[in-house]
mmCIF file of the N, C-alpha and C atoms, coordinates in Angstrom:
data_MODEL
# 
_entry.id   MODEL 
# 
loop_
_atom_site.group_PDB 
_atom_site.id 
_atom_site.type_symbol 
_atom_site.label_atom_id 
_atom_site.label_alt_id 
_atom_site.label_comp_id 
_atom_site.label_asym_id 
_atom_site.label_entity_id 
_atom_site.label_seq_id 
_atom_site.pdbx_PDB_ins_code 
_atom_site.Cartn_x 
_atom_site.Cartn_y 
_atom_site.Cartn_z 
_atom_site.occupancy 
_atom_site.B_iso_or_equiv 
_atom_site.pdbx_formal_charge 
_atom_site.auth_seq_id 
_atom_site.auth_comp_id 
_atom_site.auth_asym_id 
_atom_site.auth_atom_id 
_atom_site.pdbx_PDB_model_num 
ATOM 1   N N  . MET A 1 1  ? -40.105 62.940 47.066 1.00 0.00 ? 1  MET A N  1 
ATOM 2   C CA . MET A 1 1  ? -39.633 64.238 46.256 1.00 0.00 ? 1  MET A CA 1 
ATOM 3   C C  . MET A 1 1  ? -39.288 63.811 44.936 1.00 0.00 ? 1  MET A C  1 
ATOM 4   N N  . ASP A 1 2  ? -38.473 62.511 44.517 1.00 0.00 ? 2  ASP A N  1 
ATOM 5   C CA . ASP A 1 2  ? -37.987 62.176 43.390 1.00 0.00 ? 2  ASP A CA 1 
ATOM 6   C C  . ASP A 1 2  ? -39.376 61.974 42.273 1.00 0.00 ? 2  ASP A C  1 
ATOM 7   N N  . ASP A 1 3  ? -40.453 61.814 42.851 1.00 0.00 ? 3  ASP A N  1 
ATOM 8   C CA . ASP A 1 3  ? -41.472 61.389 41.842 1.00 0.00 ? 3  ASP A CA 1 
ATOM 9   C C  . ASP A 1 3  ? -42.421 62.692 41.435 1.00 0.00 ? 3  ASP A C  1 
ATOM 10  N N  . VAL A 1 4  ? -41.710 63.901 42.374 1.00 0.00 ? 4  VAL A N  1 
ATOM 11  C CA . VAL A 1 4  ? -42.283 65.038 41.752 1.00 0.00 ? 4  VAL A CA 1 
ATOM 12  C C  . VAL A 1 4  ? -41.576 65.903 40.701 1.00 0.00 ? 4  VAL A C  1 
ATOM 13  N N  . ARG A 1 5  ? -40.203 65.351 40.895 1.00 0.00 ? 5  ARG A N  1 
ATOM 14  C CA . ARG A 1 5  ? -39.211 65.742 40.166 1.00 0.00 ? 5  ARG A CA 1 
ATOM 15  C C  . ARG A 1 5  ? -39.092 64.993 38.699 1.00 0.00 ? 5  ARG A C  1 
ATOM 16  N N  . ALA A 1 6  ? -39.542 63.878 39.152 1.00 0.00 ? 6  ALA A N  1 
ATOM 17  C CA . ALA A 1 6  ? -39.516 63.094 37.559 1.00 0.00 ? 6  ALA A CA 1 
ATOM 18  C C  . ALA A 1 6  ? -41.013 63.418 37.164 1.00 0.00 ? 6  ALA A C  1 
ATOM 19  N N  . PHE A 1 7  ? -41.993 63.683 37.595 1.00 0.00 ? 7  PHE A N  1 
ATOM 20  C CA . PHE A 1 7  ? -43.103 64.340 36.904 1.00 0.00 ? 7  PHE A CA 1 
ATOM 21  C C  . PHE A 1 7  ? -42.903 65.617 36.120 1.00 0.00 ? 7  PHE A C  1 
ATOM 22  N N  . PHE A 1 8  ? -42.066 66.572 36.841 1.00 0.00 ? 8  PHE A N  1 
ATOM 23  C CA . PHE A 1 8  ? -41.970 67.809 35.981 1.00 0.00 ? 8  PHE A CA 1 
ATOM 24  C C  . PHE A 1 8  ? -41.158 67.672 34.881 1.00 0.00 ? 8  PHE A C  1 
ATOM 25  N N  . ALA A 1 9  ? -40.178 66.358 34.856 1.00 0.00 ? 9  ALA A N  1 
ATOM 26  C CA . ALA A 1 9  ? -38.996 65.983 34.009 1.00 0.00 ? 9  ALA A CA 1 
ATOM 27  C C  . ALA A 1 9  ? -39.661 65.631 33.026 1.00 0.00 ? 9  ALA A C  1 
ATOM 28  N N  . ARG A 1 10 ? -40.474 64.659 33.057 1.00 0.00 ? 10 ARG A N  1 
ATOM 29  C CA . ARG A 1 10 ? -41.313 63.655 32.295 1.00 0.00 ? 10 ARG A CA 1 
ATOM 30  C C  . ARG A 1 10 ? -42.210 64.792 31.350 1.00 0.00 ? 10 ARG A C  1 
ATOM 31  N N  . ASN A 1 11 ? -42.703 66.149 31.880 1.00 0.00 ? 11 ASN A N  1 
ATOM 32  C CA . ASN A 1 11 ? -43.294 66.979 31.131 1.00 0.00 ? 11 ASN A CA 1 
ATOM 33  C C  . ASN A 1 11 ? -42.628 68.066 30.702 1.00 0.00 ? 11 ASN A C  1 
ATOM 34  N N  . GLY A 1 12 ? -41.594 68.049 30.670 1.00 0.00 ? 12 GLY A N  1 
ATOM 35  C CA . GLY A 1 12 ? -40.437 69.368 30.648 1.00 0.00 ? 12 GLY A CA 1 
ATOM 36  C C  . GLY A 1 12 ? -40.098 70.427 30.994 1.00 0.00 ? 12 GLY A C  1 
ATOM 37  N N  . LEU A 1 13 ? -40.624 70.300 32.001 1.00 0.00 ? 13 LEU A N  1 
ATOM 38  C CA . LEU A 1 13 ? -40.408 71.618 32.908 1.00 0.00 ? 13 LEU A CA 1 
ATOM 39  C C  . LEU A 1 13 ? -39.153 71.295 34.058 1.00 0.00 ? 13 LEU A C  1 
ATOM 40  N N  . VAL A 1 14 ? -37.635 71.636 33.234 1.00 0.00 ? 14 VAL A N  1 
ATOM 41  C CA . VAL A 1 14 ? -36.900 71.605 33.956 1.00 0.00 ? 14 VAL A CA 1 
ATOM 42  C C  . VAL A 1 14 ? -35.966 72.995 34.048 1.00 0.00 ? 14 VAL A C  1 
ATOM 43  N N  . ARG A 1 15 ? -35.298 73.363 35.093 1.00 0.00 ? 15 ARG A N  1 
ATOM 44  C CA . ARG A 1 15 ? -34.211 74.335 35.224 1.00 0.00 ? 15 ARG A CA 1 
ATOM 45  C C  . ARG A 1 15 ? -33.025 74.068 34.233 1.00 0.00 ? 15 ARG A C  1 
ATOM 46  N N  . SER A 1 16 ? -33.089 75.369 33.562 1.00 0.00 ? 16 SER A N  1 
ATOM 47  C CA . SER A 1 16 ? -32.079 75.558 32.458 1.00 0.00 ? 16 SER A CA 1 
ATOM 48  C C  . SER A 1 16 ? -30.649 75.877 33.220 1.00 0.00 ? 16 SER A C  1 
ATOM 49  N N  . THR A 1 17 ? -29.469 75.186 32.750 1.00 0.00 ? 17 THR A N  1 
ATOM 50  C CA . THR A 1 17 ? -28.514 75.167 33.394 1.00 0.00 ? 17 THR A CA 1 
ATOM 51  C C  . THR A 1 17 ? -27.383 75.919 32.577 1.00 0.00 ? 17 THR A C  1 
ATOM 52  N N  . ASP A 1 18 ? -27.826 76.166 31.341 1.00 0.00 ? 18 ASP A N  1 
ATOM 53  C CA . ASP A 1 18 ? -26.825 76.859 30.325 1.00 0.00 ? 18 ASP A CA 1 
ATOM 54  C C  . ASP A 1 18 ? -27.424 78.417 29.906 1.00 0.00 ? 18 ASP A C  1 
ATOM 55  N N  . ARG A 1 19 ? -28.643 78.625 30.228 1.00 0.00 ? 19 ARG A N  1 
ATOM 56  C CA . ARG A 1 19 ? -29.301 80.012 30.000 1.00 0.00 ? 19 ARG A CA 1 
ATOM 57  C C  . ARG A 1 19 ? -29.830 80.432 31.437 1.00 0.00 ? 19 ARG A C  1 
ATOM 58  N N  . GLY A 1 20 ? -29.635 79.953 32.509 1.00 0.00 ? 20 GLY A N  1 
ATOM 59  C CA . GLY A 1 20 ? -30.405 80.498 33.894 1.00 0.00 ? 20 GLY A CA 1 
ATOM 60  C C  . GLY A 1 20 ? -29.174 81.422 34.339 1.00 0.00 ? 20 GLY A C  1 
ATOM 61  N N  . ILE A 1 21 ? -29.885 82.526 35.166 1.00 0.00 ? 21 ILE A N  1 
ATOM 62  C CA . ILE A 1 21 ? -29.046 83.692 35.543 1.00 0.00 ? 21 ILE A CA 1 
ATOM 63  C C  . ILE A 1 21 ? -28.803 83.175 37.309 1.00 0.00 ? 21 ILE A C  1 
ATOM 64  N N  . LEU A 1 22 ? -29.909 82.938 37.821 1.00 0.00 ? 22 LEU A N  1 
ATOM 65  C CA . LEU A 1 22 ? -29.825 82.649 39.444 1.00 0.00 ? 22 LEU A CA 1 
ATOM 66  C C  . LEU A 1 22 ? -29.870 80.934 39.716 1.00 0.00 ? 22 LEU A C  1 
ATOM 67  N N  . GLY A 1 23 ? -31.312 80.413 39.468 1.00 0.00 ? 23 GLY A N  1 
ATOM 68  C CA . GLY A 1 23 ? -31.335 79.194 39.534 1.00 0.00 ? 23 GLY A CA 1 
ATOM 69  C C  . GLY A 1 23 ? -31.804 78.586 37.905 1.00 0.00 ? 23 GLY A C  1 
ATOM 70  N N  . GLY A 1 24 ? -32.363 79.369 37.099 1.00 0.00 ? 24 GLY A N  1 
ATOM 71  C CA . GLY A 1 24 ? -32.528 78.530 35.815 1.00 0.00 ? 24 GLY A CA 1 
ATOM 72  C C  . GLY A 1 24 ? -34.258 78.386 35.887 1.00 0.00 ? 24 GLY A C  1 
ATOM 73  N N  . VAL A 1 25 ? -34.848 78.972 36.916 1.00 0.00 ? 25 VAL A N  1 
ATOM 74  C CA . VAL A 1 25 ? -36.028 78.433 36.886 1.00 0.00 ? 25 VAL A CA 1 
ATOM 75  C C  . VAL A 1 25 ? -36.885 79.313 35.605 1.00 0.00 ? 25 VAL A C  1 
ATOM 76  N N  . CYS A 1 26 ? -36.746 80.733 35.612 1.00 0.00 ? 26 CYS A N  1 
ATOM 77  C CA . CYS A 1 26 ? -37.791 81.231 34.274 1.00 0.00 ? 26 CYS A CA 1 
ATOM 78  C C  . CYS A 1 26 ? -37.026 80.720 32.811 1.00 0.00 ? 26 CYS A C  1 
ATOM 79  N N  . ALA A 1 27 ? -35.823 80.618 32.988 1.00 0.00 ? 27 ALA A N  1 
ATOM 80  C CA . ALA A 1 27 ? -35.654 80.149 31.604 1.00 0.00 ? 27 ALA A CA 1 
ATOM 81  C C  . ALA A 1 27 ? -35.834 78.889 31.426 1.00 0.00 ? 27 ALA A C  1 
ATOM 82  N N  . GLY A 1 28 ? -36.436 77.805 32.291 1.00 0.00 ? 28 GLY A N  1 
ATOM 83  C CA . GLY A 1 28 ? -36.679 76.624 32.233 1.00 0.00 ? 28 GLY A CA 1 
ATOM 84  C C  . GLY A 1 28 ? -38.282 76.848 31.817 1.00 0.00 ? 28 GLY A C  1 
ATOM 85  N N  . ILE A 1 29 ? -39.242 77.590 32.764 1.00 0.00 ? 29 ILE A N  1 
ATOM 86  C CA . ILE A 1 29 ? -40.143 77.996 32.292 1.00 0.00 ? 29 ILE A CA 1 
ATOM 87  C C  . ILE A 1 29 ? -40.257 78.310 30.609 1.00 0.00 ? 29 ILE A C  1 
ATOM 88  N N  . GLY A 1 30 ? -39.939 79.298 30.666 1.00 0.00 ? 30 GLY A N  1 
ATOM 89  C CA . GLY A 1 30 ? -39.781 80.094 29.018 1.00 0.00 ? 30 GLY A CA 1 
ATOM 90  C C  . GLY A 1 30 ? -39.773 78.901 27.972 1.00 0.00 ? 30 GLY A C  1 
ATOM 91  N N  . ARG A 1 31 ? -38.260 77.936 28.255 1.00 0.00 ? 31 ARG A N  1 
ATOM 92  C CA . ARG A 1 31 ? -38.154 76.795 27.429 1.00 0.00 ? 31 ARG A CA 1 
ATOM 93  C C  . ARG A 1 31 ? -39.595 75.923 27.105 1.00 0.00 ? 31 ARG A C  1 
ATOM 94  N N  . ARG A 1 32 ? -40.037 75.935 28.190 1.00 0.00 ? 32 ARG A N  1 
ATOM 95  C CA . ARG A 1 32 ? -40.919 74.626 28.161 1.00 0.00 ? 32 ARG A CA 1 
ATOM 96  C C  . ARG A 1 32 ? -42.460 75.345 27.138 1.00 0.00 ? 32 ARG A C  1 
ATOM 97  N N  . VAL A 1 33 ? -42.764 76.767 27.839 1.00 0.00 ? 33 VAL A N  1 
ATOM 98  C CA . VAL A 1 33 ? -43.862 77.328 27.013 1.00 0.00 ? 33 VAL A CA 1 
ATOM 99  C C  . VAL A 1 33 ? -43.296 78.009 25.687 1.00 0.00 ? 33 VAL A C  1 
ATOM 100 N N  . GLY A 1 34 ? -42.554 77.898 25.562 1.00 0.00 ? 34 GLY A N  1 
ATOM 101 C CA . GLY A 1 34 ? -41.731 78.333 23.766 1.00 0.00 ? 34 GLY A CA 1 
ATOM 102 C C  . GLY A 1 34 ? -41.680 79.713 23.886 1.00 0.00 ? 34 GLY A C  1 
ATOM 103 N N  . LEU A 1 35 ? -40.713 80.598 25.058 1.00 0.00 ? 35 LEU A N  1 
ATOM 104 C CA . LEU A 1 35 ? -40.183 81.835 25.085 1.00 0.00 ? 35 LEU A CA 1 
ATOM 105 C C  . LEU A 1 35 ? -39.057 81.807 25.150 1.00 0.00 ? 35 LEU A C  1 
ATOM 106 N N  . GLY A 1 36 ? -38.347 83.133 25.072 1.00 0.00 ? 36 GLY A N  1 
ATOM 107 C CA . GLY A 1 36 ? -37.250 83.463 25.165 1.00 0.00 ? 36 GLY A CA 1 
ATOM 108 C C  . GLY A 1 36 ? -37.078 83.551 26.861 1.00 0.00 ? 36 GLY A C  1 
ATOM 109 N N  . PRO A 1 37 ? -35.592 83.445 27.536 1.00 0.00 ? 37 PRO A N  1 
ATOM 110 C CA . PRO A 1 37 ? -35.287 83.781 28.921 1.00 0.00 ? 37 PRO A CA 1 
ATOM 111 C C  . PRO A 1 37 ? -35.832 85.224 29.447 1.00 0.00 ? 37 PRO A C  1 
ATOM 112 N N  . TRP A 1 38 ? -35.451 86.141 28.582 1.00 0.00 ? 38 TRP A N  1 
ATOM 113 C CA . TRP A 1 38 ? -35.804 87.340 29.305 1.00 0.00 ? 38 TRP A CA 1 
ATOM 114 C C  . TRP A 1 38 ? -37.204 87.441 29.052 1.00 0.00 ? 38 TRP A C  1 
ATOM 115 N N  . VAL A 1 39 ? -37.827 87.164 28.386 1.00 0.00 ? 39 VAL A N  1 
ATOM 116 C CA . VAL A 1 39 ? -39.352 87.391 28.284 1.00 0.00 ? 39 VAL A CA 1 
ATOM 117 C C  . VAL A 1 39 ? -40.330 86.569 29.282 1.00 0.00 ? 39 VAL A C  1 
ATOM 118 N N  . SER A 1 40 ? -39.551 85.493 29.339 1.00 0.00 ? 40 SER A N  1 
ATOM 119 C CA . SER A 1 40 ? -40.422 84.469 30.761 1.00 0.00 ? 40 SER A CA 1 
ATOM 120 C C  . SER A 1 40 ? -40.013 85.478 32.016 1.00 0.00 ? 40 SER A C  1 
ATOM 121 N N  . ARG A 1 41 ? -38.580 85.822 32.344 1.00 0.00 ? 41 ARG A N  1 
ATOM 122 C CA . ARG A 1 41 ? -38.534 86.315 33.815 1.00 0.00 ? 41 ARG A CA 1 
ATOM 123 C C  . ARG A 1 41 ? -38.966 87.861 33.761 1.00 0.00 ? 41 ARG A C  1 
ATOM 124 N N  . LEU A 1 42 ? -39.361 88.580 32.513 1.00 0.00 ? 42 LEU A N  1 
ATOM 125 C CA . LEU A 1 42 ? -40.280 89.648 32.705 1.00 0.00 ? 42 LEU A CA 1 
ATOM 126 C C  . LEU A 1 42 ? -41.810 89.142 33.139 1.00 0.00 ? 42 LEU A C  1 
ATOM 127 N N  . LEU A 1 43 ? -42.084 88.180 32.533 1.00 0.00 ? 43 LEU A N  1 
ATOM 128 C CA . LEU A 1 43 ? -43.628 87.842 32.571 1.00 0.00 ? 43 LEU A CA 1 
ATOM 129 C C  . LEU A 1 43 ? -43.363 87.126 34.158 1.00 0.00 ? 43 LEU A C  1 
ATOM 130 N N  . PHE A 1 44 ? -42.865 86.557 34.709 1.00 0.00 ? 44 PHE A N  1 
ATOM 131 C CA . PHE A 1 44 ? -42.398 85.979 36.044 1.00 0.00 ? 44 PHE A CA 1 
ATOM 132 C C  . PHE A 1 44 ? -42.523 87.275 36.875 1.00 0.00 ? 44 PHE A C  1 
ATOM 133 N N  . LEU A 1 45 ? -41.765 88.270 36.807 1.00 0.00 ? 45 LEU A N  1 
ATOM 134 C CA . LEU A 1 45 ? -41.666 89.397 37.525 1.00 0.00 ? 45 LEU A CA 1 
ATOM 135 C C  . LEU A 1 45 ? -42.960 90.356 37.575 1.00 0.00 ? 45 LEU A C  1 
ATOM 136 N N  . VAL A 1 46 ? -43.641 90.395 36.538 1.00 0.00 ? 46 VAL A N  1 
ATOM 137 C CA . VAL A 1 46 ? -44.964 90.890 36.276 1.00 0.00 ? 46 VAL A CA 1 
ATOM 138 C C  . VAL A 1 46 ? -46.076 90.268 37.564 1.00 0.00 ? 46 VAL A C  1 
ATOM 139 N N  . LEU A 1 47 ? -45.913 88.689 36.997 1.00 0.00 ? 47 LEU A N  1 
ATOM 140 C CA . LEU A 1 47 ? -46.838 87.999 37.634 1.00 0.00 ? 47 LEU A CA 1 
ATOM 141 C C  . LEU A 1 47 ? -46.718 88.180 39.387 1.00 0.00 ? 47 LEU A C  1 
ATOM 142 N N  . LEU A 1 48 ? -45.507 88.207 39.975 1.00 0.00 ? 48 LEU A N  1 
ATOM 143 C CA . LEU A 1 48 ? -45.216 88.085 41.139 1.00 0.00 ? 48 LEU A CA 1 
ATOM 144 C C  . LEU A 1 48 ? -45.256 89.551 41.796 1.00 0.00 ? 48 LEU A C  1 
ATOM 145 N N  . MET A 1 49 ? -45.366 90.294 40.740 1.00 0.00 ? 49 MET A N  1 
ATOM 146 C CA . MET A 1 49 ? -45.770 92.122 41.294 1.00 0.00 ? 49 MET A CA 1 
ATOM 147 C C  . MET A 1 49 ? -47.000 92.079 41.794 1.00 0.00 ? 49 MET A C  1 
ATOM 148 N N  . VAL A 1 50 ? -47.720 90.896 41.083 1.00 0.00 ? 50 VAL A N  1 
ATOM 149 C CA . VAL A 1 50 ? -49.438 90.978 41.431 1.00 0.00 ? 50 VAL A CA 1 
ATOM 150 C C  . VAL A 1 50 ? -49.759 90.444 42.398 1.00 0.00 ? 50 VAL A C  1 
ATOM 151 N N  . LEU A 1 51 ? -48.744 89.377 43.325 1.00 0.00 ? 51 LEU A N  1 
ATOM 152 C CA . LEU A 1 51 ? -49.194 88.955 44.687 1.00 0.00 ? 51 LEU A CA 1 
ATOM 153 C C  . LEU A 1 51 ? -48.051 89.446 45.344 1.00 0.00 ? 51 LEU A C  1 
ATOM 154 N N  . PRO A 1 52 ? -47.638 90.398 46.214 1.00 0.00 ? 52 PRO A N  1 
ATOM 155 C CA . PRO A 1 52 ? -46.657 91.027 46.677 1.00 0.00 ? 52 PRO A CA 1 
ATOM 156 C C  . PRO A 1 52 ? -46.163 90.128 47.580 1.00 0.00 ? 52 PRO A C  1 
ATOM 157 N N  . GLY A 1 53 ? -44.551 89.644 47.803 1.00 0.00 ? 53 GLY A N  1 
ATOM 158 C CA . GLY A 1 53 ? -44.055 88.813 48.648 1.00 0.00 ? 53 GLY A CA 1 
ATOM 159 C C  . GLY A 1 53 ? -44.266 87.511 48.467 1.00 0.00 ? 53 GLY A C  1 
ATOM 160 N N  . SER A 1 54 ? -44.615 86.995 47.180 1.00 0.00 ? 54 SER A N  1 
ATOM 161 C CA . SER A 1 54 ? -44.832 85.754 46.771 1.00 0.00 ? 54 SER A CA 1 
ATOM 162 C C  . SER A 1 54 ? -43.530 85.054 46.070 1.00 0.00 ? 54 SER A C  1 
ATOM 163 N N  . GLN A 1 55 ? -42.415 86.321 45.821 1.00 0.00 ? 55 GLN A N  1 
ATOM 164 C CA . GLN A 1 55 ? -41.445 86.019 44.986 1.00 0.00 ? 55 GLN A CA 1 
ATOM 165 C C  . GLN A 1 55 ? -40.421 85.138 45.821 1.00 0.00 ? 55 GLN A C  1 
ATOM 166 N N  . PHE A 1 56 ? -40.478 85.602 47.291 1.00 0.00 ? 56 PHE A N  1 
ATOM 167 C CA . PHE A 1 56 ? -39.908 84.669 47.779 1.00 0.00 ? 56 PHE A CA 1 
ATOM 168 C C  . PHE A 1 56 ? -40.137 83.659 48.714 1.00 0.00 ? 56 PHE A C  1 
ATOM 169 N N  . LEU A 1 57 ? -41.405 83.180 48.118 1.00 0.00 ? 57 LEU A N  1 
ATOM 170 C CA . LEU A 1 57 ? -41.843 81.498 48.458 1.00 0.00 ? 57 LEU A CA 1 
ATOM 171 C C  . LEU A 1 57 ? -41.613 80.829 46.975 1.00 0.00 ? 57 LEU A C  1 
ATOM 172 N N  . VAL A 1 58 ? -42.326 81.615 45.900 1.00 0.00 ? 58 VAL A N  1 
ATOM 173 C CA . VAL A 1 58 ? -42.495 80.712 44.657 1.00 0.00 ? 58 VAL A CA 1 
ATOM 174 C C  . VAL A 1 58 ? -41.198 80.234 44.004 1.00 0.00 ? 58 VAL A C  1 
ATOM 175 N N  . TYR A 1 59 ? -40.261 81.344 43.861 1.00 0.00 ? 59 TYR A N  1 
ATOM 176 C CA . TYR A 1 59 ? -39.012 81.091 42.881 1.00 0.00 ? 59 TYR A CA 1 
ATOM 177 C C  . TYR A 1 59 ? -38.196 79.614 43.953 1.00 0.00 ? 59 TYR A C  1 
ATOM 178 N N  . PRO A 1 60 ? -37.910 80.091 45.094 1.00 0.00 ? 60 PRO A N  1 
ATOM 179 C CA . PRO A 1 60 ? -37.279 79.002 45.803 1.00 0.00 ? 60 PRO A CA 1 
ATOM 180 C C  . PRO A 1 60 ? -37.836 77.916 45.966 1.00 0.00 ? 60 PRO A C  1 
ATOM 181 N N  . ILE A 1 61 ? -39.303 77.844 45.966 1.00 0.00 ? 61 ILE A N  1 
ATOM 182 C CA . ILE A 1 61 ? -39.819 76.340 45.749 1.00 0.00 ? 61 ILE A CA 1 
ATOM 183 C C  . ILE A 1 61 ? -39.792 75.850 44.340 1.00 0.00 ? 61 ILE A C  1 
ATOM 184 N N  . LEU A 1 62 ? -39.940 76.595 43.387 1.00 0.00 ? 62 LEU A N  1 
ATOM 185 C CA . LEU A 1 62 ? -39.475 76.100 42.170 1.00 0.00 ? 62 LEU A CA 1 
ATOM 186 C C  . LEU A 1 62 ? -38.235 75.585 41.670 1.00 0.00 ? 62 LEU A C  1 
ATOM 187 N N  . TRP A 1 63 ? -37.458 76.428 42.187 1.00 0.00 ? 63 TRP A N  1 
ATOM 188 C CA . TRP A 1 63 ? -36.063 76.124 42.194 1.00 0.00 ? 63 TRP A CA 1 
ATOM 189 C C  . TRP A 1 63 ? -35.505 74.651 43.030 1.00 0.00 ? 63 TRP A C  1 
ATOM 190 N N  . PHE A 1 64 ? -36.371 74.452 43.990 1.00 0.00 ? 64 PHE A N  1 
ATOM 191 C CA . PHE A 1 64 ? -36.132 73.151 44.587 1.00 0.00 ? 64 PHE A CA 1 
ATOM 192 C C  . PHE A 1 64 ? -36.576 71.864 44.307 1.00 0.00 ? 64 PHE A C  1 
ATOM 193 N N  . VAL A 1 65 ? -38.012 72.304 43.725 1.00 0.00 ? 65 VAL A N  1 
ATOM 194 C CA . VAL A 1 65 ? -38.724 71.180 43.092 1.00 0.00 ? 65 VAL A CA 1 
ATOM 195 C C  . VAL A 1 65 ? -38.410 70.780 41.420 1.00 0.00 ? 65 VAL A C  1 
ATOM 196 N N  . MET A 1 66 ? -37.989 72.067 41.002 1.00 0.00 ? 66 MET A N  1 
ATOM 197 C CA . MET A 1 66 ? -37.772 71.701 39.139 1.00 0.00 ? 66 MET A CA 1 
ATOM 198 C C  . MET A 1 66 ? -36.254 70.633 39.486 1.00 0.00 ? 66 MET A C  1 
ATOM 199 N N  . PRO A 1 67 ? -36.333 70.021 38.338 1.00 0.00 ? 67 PRO A N  1 
ATOM 200 C CA . PRO A 1 67 ? -34.983 69.094 38.249 1.00 0.00 ? 67 PRO A CA 1 
ATOM 201 C C  . PRO A 1 67 ? -34.131 69.966 37.236 1.00 0.00 ? 67 PRO A C  1 
ATOM 202 N N  . ALA A 1 68 ? -32.716 69.925 37.346 1.00 0.00 ? 68 ALA A N  1 
ATOM 203 C CA . ALA A 1 68 ? -32.001 70.670 36.695 1.00 0.00 ? 68 ALA A CA 1 
ATOM 204 C C  . ALA A 1 68 ? -31.909 69.881 35.245 1.00 0.00 ? 68 ALA A C  1 
ATOM 205 N N  . ASP A 1 69 ? -31.969 70.451 34.275 1.00 0.00 ? 69 ASP A N  1 
ATOM 206 C CA . ASP A 1 69 ? -31.915 69.714 32.606 1.00 0.00 ? 69 ASP A CA 1 
ATOM 207 C C  . ASP A 1 69 ? -30.968 68.843 32.531 1.00 0.00 ? 69 ASP A C  1 
ATOM 208 N N  . ASP A 1 70 ? -29.786 68.800 33.207 1.00 0.00 ? 70 ASP A N  1 
ATOM 209 C CA . ASP A 1 70 ? -28.682 67.853 32.916 1.00 0.00 ? 70 ASP A CA 1 
ATOM 210 C C  . ASP A 1 70 ? -29.085 66.378 33.901 1.00 0.00 ? 70 ASP A C  1 
ATOM 211 N N  . SER A 1 71 ? -29.809 66.656 34.695 1.00 0.00 ? 71 SER A N  1 
ATOM 212 C CA . SER A 1 71 ? -30.294 65.333 35.675 1.00 0.00 ? 71 SER A CA 1 
ATOM 213 C C  . SER A 1 71 ? -31.717 65.112 35.390 1.00 0.00 ? 71 SER A C  1 
ATOM 214 N N  . ALA A 1 72 ? -32.384 65.615 34.343 1.00 0.00 ? 72 ALA A N  1 
ATOM 215 C CA . ALA A 1 72 ? -33.902 65.289 34.017 1.00 0.00 ? 72 ALA A CA 1 
ATOM 216 C C  . ALA A 1 72 ? -33.991 64.169 33.130 1.00 0.00 ? 72 ALA A C  1 
ATOM 217 N N  . VAL A 1 73 ? -33.184 63.604 32.504 1.00 0.00 ? 73 VAL A N  1 
ATOM 218 C CA . VAL A 1 73 ? -32.641 62.642 31.574 1.00 0.00 ? 73 VAL A CA 1 
ATOM 219 C C  . VAL A 1 73 ? -32.929 61.417 32.434 1.00 0.00 ? 73 VAL A C  1 
ATOM 220 N N  . ALA A 1 74 ? -32.461 60.949 33.535 1.00 0.00 ? 74 ALA A N  1 
ATOM 221 C CA . ALA A 1 74 ? -32.418 60.262 34.137 1.00 0.00 ? 74 ALA A CA 1 
ATOM 222 C C  . ALA A 1 74 ? -33.688 59.934 35.142 1.00 0.00 ? 74 ALA A C  1 
ATOM 223 N N  . LEU A 1 75 ? -34.030 61.051 35.431 1.00 0.00 ? 75 LEU A N  1 
ATOM 224 C CA . LEU A 1 75 ? -35.565 61.242 36.243 1.00 0.00 ? 75 LEU A CA 1 
ATOM 225 C C  . LEU A 1 75 ? -36.606 61.026 35.155 1.00 0.00 ? 75 LEU A C  1 
ATOM 226 N N  . ALA A 1 76 ? -36.627 61.407 34.061 1.00 0.00 ? 76 ALA A N  1 
ATOM 227 C CA . ALA A 1 76 ? -37.831 61.372 33.279 1.00 0.00 ? 76 ALA A CA 1 
ATOM 228 C C  . ALA A 1 76 ? -37.780 59.768 32.669 1.00 0.00 ? 76 ALA A C  1 
ATOM 229 N N  . ASN A 1 77 ? -36.656 59.157 32.563 1.00 0.00 ? 77 ASN A N  1 
ATOM 230 C CA . ASN A 1 77 ? -36.683 57.551 32.046 1.00 0.00 ? 77 ASN A CA 1 
ATOM 231 C C  . ASN A 1 77 ? -36.757 56.554 33.348 1.00 0.00 ? 77 ASN A C  1 
ATOM 232 N N  . ARG A 1 78 ? -36.952 57.030 34.512 1.00 0.00 ? 78 ARG A N  1 
ATOM 233 C CA . ARG A 1 78 ? -37.009 56.526 35.496 1.00 0.00 ? 78 ARG A CA 1 
ATOM 234 C C  . ARG A 1 78 ? -38.365 55.857 35.618 1.00 0.00 ? 78 ARG A C  1 
ATOM 235 N N  . PRO A 1 79 ? -38.531 54.297 35.845 1.00 0.00 ? 79 PRO A N  1 
ATOM 236 C CA . PRO A 1 79 ? -39.914 53.751 36.014 1.00 0.00 ? 79 PRO A CA 1 
ATOM 237 C C  . PRO A 1 79 ? -40.938 54.145 37.034 1.00 0.00 ? 79 PRO A C  1 
ATOM 238 N N  . HIS A 1 80 ? -42.218 54.469 36.582 1.00 0.00 ? 80 HIS A N  1 
ATOM 239 C CA . HIS A 1 80 ? -43.009 54.853 37.756 1.00 0.00 ? 80 HIS A CA 1 
ATOM 240 C C  . HIS A 1 80 ? -43.339 53.740 38.879 1.00 0.00 ? 80 HIS A C  1 
ATOM 241 N N  . ALA A 1 81 ? -43.287 53.782 40.148 1.00 0.00 ? 81 ALA A N  1 
ATOM 242 C CA . ALA A 1 81 ? -43.635 52.766 40.627 1.00 0.00 ? 81 ALA A CA 1 
ATOM 243 C C  . ALA A 1 81 ? -45.277 52.635 41.054 1.00 0.00 ? 81 ALA A C  1 
ATOM 244 N N  . GLY A 1 82 ? -45.789 54.112 41.289 1.00 0.00 ? 82 GLY A N  1 
ATOM 245 C CA . GLY A 1 82 ? -47.232 53.893 41.466 1.00 0.00 ? 82 GLY A CA 1 
ATOM 246 C C  . GLY A 1 82 ? -48.184 53.658 40.471 1.00 0.00 ? 82 GLY A C  1 
ATOM 247 N N  . GLY A 1 83 ? -49.339 53.589 40.822 1.00 0.00 ? 83 GLY A N  1 
ATOM 248 C CA . GLY A 1 83 ? -50.387 53.413 39.867 1.00 0.00 ? 83 GLY A CA 1 
ATOM 249 C C  . GLY A 1 83 ? -51.515 54.339 39.651 1.00 0.00 ? 83 GLY A C  1 
# 
């Protein structure tokens, strides 16, 4: 699981600990793509309304997989063991 979190951290996809409301997932995604946190939350909500029930799977999975921005520096700088 640390490899997945390190991959997300290297690509700048981390949960926001300072601008998040629940888990910081939408704020982190918004920061990565250059959107404000409320715009990204609204787009995330609209996207999840297209696929009913998916919000109960997608958000918790992203919350678990995405590292917090305070721990992302250590994960991103970790040497990659695979080839």
